[in-house]
C-alpha positions, 0 to 999 in steps of 0.5 A: 204875255210874252212880248216886250215894247220894242221901238222901231224907227220911232214906232213903239210896236210888241215883240217877242223877244226870243225873235229879236235878241242879241248874242251874248258869246262871251267865254270869259263870262263862264263860271269856270273862268278864274283868271283874274288878270282883266276884271271885267265891268257891265256897268258902263255897257248900254244894256239895249233890249234882250240877250241870249248867252253863249259858251263855246257855241253852245246856248248858256244861261245866268247862274241861279246859285251863288257864284263865288267871287273872282269867276266869271272874269270879274271880282263879283259875278253877277247870278239869278236870284230864284229860278228860270221861268217856265213857257206857261209864266212868260216874261218874268222879272228875278233879282240879280245878286252877286258875290262880295266880301263872303257875301252871296247877295252884296250890293242891292242891285236891279230886277232883270227880265227873264223869258223860256223861248221854245228853243229851250233857251232863255233871253235876258232883258240886262240892265247895268249894275249899281258898280263897277267890276261886276258882271253877269255870269254864264253857265251851261243850261241846266239838264232836267230829267224825266224818271219813269217807273215800270212796273210788271209782273215777273211770275215772281212777283211785282218788279220795278224798273226805272228808265232814264230819258234827257 
């Protein structure tokens, strides 16, 4: 559930992709990048193995919501149509979509595999998109908040206070 098949020196073996990935640290992949002077294309990249995304040296993730055209250094940014997995889910498959001509999921693309690693980062097994000027997009890791409520007696009645932790 949490391992993938790798071939090392011609021998097939199961390894944890959280310990066997390539770093993708391309700032042009940022959801905030609107520079259209160079439109990148991930179609012709030889995607091999698992990848971990970074932006500016910080761990990043592929967005889960539609990214508008001409962002992420490309015409049609690729995003995950679904949620990232929890650790108990292990490796999951997720469809990939892209914005094009007013549609958030224009080209039928491949699915990718995703895993949440114990350091609270994701690794991705990416594939080549079907057309050019499609590229995987990255954004900052979403923060998850947990809310705690405390009920206490203040002498006049019940008093509720809220404490937020990251």
